[in-house]
N, C-alpha and C positions, 0 to 999 in steps of 0.2 A: 681721613679716619679709616682705620683698618680693624678688622675683627677676625676671629678665627675662621678659616675656610671651612665650609660644611663637608662632611665626609661623602665621598661619591657613592650614590647608591649602588647596590649590587645589581649587575645586569641580569635580565630574564634569560638570556641565552649567552653563556660564557664564550663559546666558539665563535658566535657571530660578532660578538664585541671585540674578540681577539683579532678576527680578520679585518675589521674595521680600523682598528688601532694599528695593526700591521700595515695596511695600506697607507695610513697617515705617515707613519715612519718611513716607508719607502719614498713618499712624496717629499719628505724633509731632505733626503740625501742630496738631490740637485741644488736645492737651495742653500744647503750648508757648503757645497762645493763651490757654487757661484760666489758666495760671500767670502769664501777663503781665498780665491783667486784675487780678490781685491783687498786681501790681507785684513778680513774681519773673521775672527775665530769665534765659534759659537760653542757655548758650554752648557752642561746641565748640572748645576749645583757643584761647579768646579771640575766636573768631568768633561774633557774634550770630546766633541762630537765630530770632528774632522776625520775622514777616512774611516768611519765606523759602519759596521753592517747594520742592517734593520734590527737585528736581534740585540746587538749591543746598545743601539739607541733606545730600545724598548726597556732593556735592563737599566739603563741610566735614569729613565723615568721612574722605574720601579724603586730605585734606590732613595728617592726622595722621601718616601715614607719614613725613613730613618730621621729625617731632618724635620718635616712638617707633621710627622704622626698622621700622614694621609698621603696616599699614592698620587702623584701627579700624572694626569691622563694626557695621552696624545691629542686628545679632543681639546684640551686646554692650551697645549703648546704650539700646535700646528698653526692656529690663526696668528699667533705671535710671529712665527717664521714667515708667513705670508706678508705681513705688515713690514717686516725687516727687509724682505727681498724687493720691495717697491721703493725702498729709501736709498738715497745716495750717501751711503755711509763711508767715512774715512776709516783708515787703519785703526783697529780697536779690538778688544775682547769683550764679548756680549754673553752674559749668562742668561740664556733664554728660560731656563728653569726658574731662576729667581723672578724674573719679570712676570711670567705666567702665574707662579704662586702668589705674587703680590696682587695681580689683578683679581685673582679668585677671591682674595680677601677685601678687595676695595669695594667701597660703598658709595663712591663719589659720583659726580655728574659725567665725567669723561667716557667716551666711547673707547673701545679696545684700541682703535687706530691712533686716537688722541693720547691715550695713556702710554702706549709703546713709544710714540714719537717724544713724549715728555721724558720718558725714562732714558732715552738715548739721545737727547737733543744736542748734546755736545759733539756727537759724532756725525750728525747730519750735514753734509757740504764740508766736512772738515778736511783739511789738507795735512793733518798732523801725521808725523812719521816717528816710530819708535826710536830710530836714530837717523840722523842726517843722510848717511849713505851706507850701503851694505859693507859688512866687516868680514874679511877673509878669515877662515879658520883652518888649521892644520892639525891632524892627528898624528901624534909621533907615538907610533906603536899601534898595533891592530890586533890586539888579544880581546879577551872577553869585554872589557869595558870599552876599548876603542871601537869594537864593532857595533856595540849597543850605542854609543854615542853617534856613530855615522847613521844608524837607523833613526835616531831621534832627530838629528839635524836635517835629514833628507825629509822625514815627515813634517817637520816644522818649517820647511823653506818657504811656504806660502807663495807669495809673488816674488820672491828672491830679493826682498828689500831689506832684510835684517841680517841674519848670520849665513854666510855661504861656505859650505865644505868645499874647499879647493884642492887639498892634497892629503895623502897619507904617506908617512915615512916608516919604512921598514929596512931590515937587513934582507938583501936578496937571498932567496932560497934556490934550490936546484930546480931545473925543469921549468915548467910554465908557471912561474911564481904568481903572477897576477891572476891567472886562471884559478889557482887554488884559494888565493885570498878571496876573490869574488865569490867563490863557491861557499866559503865559510860565512860570508855576509849573507848570502842567499838562503842558506839552510842552517838552522840551529837546533841542536837536540832539545835544548831547554825552552827556548822562546819561539820556536817554530819558524815558519818561512817568512822571508822578507816580503812586506806589503808593497809589491810593485815589480818592476822589471829592472833587470841589469844586463848591459850590454858590456863587452869587453873589446878595447882596441889594443891588441898587443903591439902593433907598430909603434904607438905613441906611449905606451904603459899607462893606459887610461881606462877607467871603467865609468860607465854612465849609468846612474841609478836615478830612475823617474825623472830623466832629463838633466840631473846634477852631474856635470863632467868633473871627475875627480882624478887628479894625477897621482900615480904611484911612484914615489921618489925613494931610491934606493941608497942607503948611507950607513955607515957604521958608527958614527958619532954625531952628536948635536951640532957641532961646530963647523961642519964641512959643507954646509948647504947654502947655495945662494938662491933664495926663493924668488927673488925678483926675475930670475930667468925663465920662471914659469908664469909670470905675470901676477905673482902674489905679493901684496904690500900691506904693511902695517897689520900683520896677521897676529891673532891670538894662536899660540901653539898649546895644544893639550897634550902634555907628557903623561901617557898612561902606562909606561914601561915599568915604573917604580925603581928604576936603576939609579937615578939621581935625585936626591931629596934635600940637598942643601942648597942655600942661595948661590954659593959659588959654582956648584955643579950645574944648576939650572940655568945660570947666566950665560952658559954656553950657547944656549938658544938665542939669547938676546944679541949675541954677536954676529948672527947671521943676517945678512941683508934681507929686508922684507919682513922681519919680526919685530913686533911692538910689545907683546906681553906673553906670559907663560902662565898656565894653571896646571898644577901637579894633581893627580888623581891618587893621592896617598897622603898620610901625614907628613908634614915638612918637618925638617930639623932646624935647631937654632931659632932665630928670630922670626922666621917666616910666618905670615898670618895664615892660621888654620881656620877656615871658614865653613861654618854650618849654616847654609842658606835658610832664611827665615828666622834665625835666632841672632847671629852676630854679623850678618852681611853688610851691616851699615859700617863696619870697620874698613870696607873696600873704599879707597879714594881714587880720584883720576890719576894720582901720581904713582899708584902700585903698578909694578911691572911683573911681579911674581906672587901669586898667592896659591894656597893649597885647599884641596876640598876635604881634607881630614880622612877618616876612614868611613866605611859603610856602617859600622857599628856606632861610631861617634854620632854620625848623622841620624841614626836610628834612636838613641837614647836621649840626646841633648833636647830636642823639642819637647818630649815627655817630661824630662826633669825641669825644664823651664816652667812649664805649666803647673807642675806639682809644687814647685817651690814657691811660685808666686801665689798660690792659693792656700797651701797648707804649711809651707816652710819645711825644709829638709834638714834634719839634724845630722844624719850620715846615712849612707846606703851601700849596698854591694850590687854590683851588676854581674850576673852570670849569662854568658852568651852561649847559646847552642847554635853552633855555626856550621853551614854546609861545608864540605871539604873545598879546597882551592887548588889552583894549579901547581903551587909550591910544594904539595904533598906528593908522596909516592904512591903509584897504583899498587905495587906489591913492596914488600919489606926490602929496604935498601938503605945504603948510606945517606943521611942527612945531617946537615951542619947543626941543626937544632934538635933539642930534646923531643923524643917521641914522635916527631913528624917523619921519621923514616919508616915507621910502621904503615902498612897498607891503609889507605884513606877509605877504600870502599868496603873494608871488613871490620874496621875498628871505630870505637869512640876514642878520641885522642884529646887528652887534656893538654892545653897549651896556654901561653900567656896572650894578653890583649892590651894594647896601649890605649884603648878607648877610654877607660875610667880616668886615666891620667890627662888624656886630652880633653875631658870635660871642662877642666880649669881654664882652658884656652877659650872657650865660648862662654862659659858661666864662671867668671872669676870668683863670684861669691861662694861656690861650691868647692873651692880649692881645698884639698885634703879631707873632703867628706865623703868621696866615693871611691871604692875599691872595686876591682873586677878581675874576672878569670874568664877562659872560654873552654869550651868542649867542641872539638870538631866532630861531626857525625856524618854517616855515609848517605848524604843526600846531595844532589849536584848544585842546588840553589834553594833560597828562602831560608832565612835563619830566624832565631828568636832571642830576644833579650829579656831576661827576668830581672826585674828591678825590686830588690828587697830594701824598703825604705822606713826609716824611723822618722816621723813627722813631728812637727812642732805642736800642731793642733790635732785633736781626736777628731775622727770621722767615720763614715760608713761606707759600704760598698756602693749604695745607691748615690751617695753624694760625690764619691770620687768618680763613679761612671759618668754622672751627669756633667761634671766639670770637664771631663775629657771629651764627652759627646759635643759639648758646646765648643771646645777648642777645635775639634776635628772639623765641625760643620760650619762654624760662624766666625771663627778668630783668624787673624792673619796667618796662623800656622796651619790653615786647613790643606795647603798643598804638601805640608810636611807630615801631618798626622791624619791617618784615616781611622775609621771606627767600624768594628763589627759587633753585633749582638747575637750572632749565630752560635749555637751550642755544638754545631757539627763541623766547623770549619778546621782544616789541616793546612800543612805548610804548602802543599801544591796549589791550593786555591789562591795564593798570593803570588804566583808567578806572573810577572808583568806589571805589578802594582807600580804605579808612578809617585807613590808617596814614600818618604823617608821610613815611615813605619805604620803599622796597622795595630791599633789599640784593641786588644781582645777583652770585651767587657765581661763576657761570661766566666772568665778565668780570674777575675779581680778578687783578691783576698784583702779584708781590711779588719783589723782587731784594735780599735782605739787609735793609738798613734803609730801602729805598725800596719804597713801596707806592702802587698806583693802584687806588682802589676807585670803583666805578659804583653810583650810587643813583637809582632811579627815584622819582618822586613825582607823585601827581595834585595839581597846584598849585591846583586848585579844591576837590574834595571832601575829599582828605586834610587839606588846611589848614583847611577848614571844621569838620571833626571836631575838630581841635586847638583851634579857637576855643570850640567847644561845651564841651569839657572844662574850659577856663578858665572859662567862664560857671558851670559846675557848681561849681567850686572857690570862685569869689567868691560864690556863693549859699550856700555852706557845705554842699554835697551830698556825703554820704559814704555809700556803698554798704556793705552787709554782704556780703562776698564769700566763696563756698565753692567748693572745699575750702580750709580756712584755710592750709594749707602751701603754697598756690599763689600767695600774695601777695607 
């Protein structure tokens, strides 16, 4: 039997309370690290706690108030960490926040130790592995998305038993190419410094990031590389250049010895499967050799459209994207093959087209022909916004729509795709580094009967890269054992 957890009383001394909770968060870090080296990843209501600072961990606890209407205290979660640290857990993902919150509501006879053991019973003594053996991954291209994917893969390397970044393929530049490329990985003007250390071995064209040895391979086209010469076999190649988007062109990668599958970080052409993870990733089959991750905007809007259509029905809608400028625009006015994009990206708002609305049909066939779209590029380097103007089948209210989206963001299978904010003060820079495909801004929602206008932020670089990484895991056959079980 469970009941609503009582609100935590206000402390008599806020500073003393903070220092005590801070000390507990500090004590969590070695436990989280120890578990992660055993391929046990700890979460706080879907937010990964691995390699996070004390303040990051405390903020993750504070976030829980949006879910449970009551802040989760480190006094509640630390005892759960202590129990977990004493268990022999197999490879798994454990949401410590969910377990701690459940125990706060629990009124049964079990002690905390017994309760935690019961919640993760399937992982105790388990020899489960997400995949039978590690899968090699190659990044073809090392631009904005490529470098962020490298950061994500290195961060998520764990015990090295799942995905292993083995190589990066680029066209060789002048001078110390690998030094410059490693420097761009180490320092990023938008996303900050790399969390870790990077060493360079120029003699072997290799960089070592947090112990991950990554070969820099120089090539002019996909078809000219024998990856087996570098000890790479059955690899998944992530093509993030955007130069080849058809099945025929991308098949060049498959002709290379050592390559098994290809993921494109752009919308594919022809009959290629465009996947929005969380919505239609079920279309990926073991026989697929090439899939695409669609676009950042498609990944941002499709999860929200899925939820809205399921709950209210969508008659038709228009998506206007306010999008940060990208590398294909000019810094100053100059020739560009596309209309308006030749004008200075840092000085102008630029109206341009987006294929995201059309791509919705690939992930949500029931909305074919019901969504239109356009885009405005604006002078910001990262984080964009999608404004969804929808005509619904059912009348609704602001509160009802916001609650539906809050539940979707916090408790549904789409919670890794949709985040939720109820702050009236947030702006675009607040969402740099978001790991979600989009963040629903509840304070901006407008509803008038059947007409609804929704505002969704998205980190068009990092959030999208996370979606790509999830597709790569699915293509590799990775399946994590998740606890607690009723949170899946």
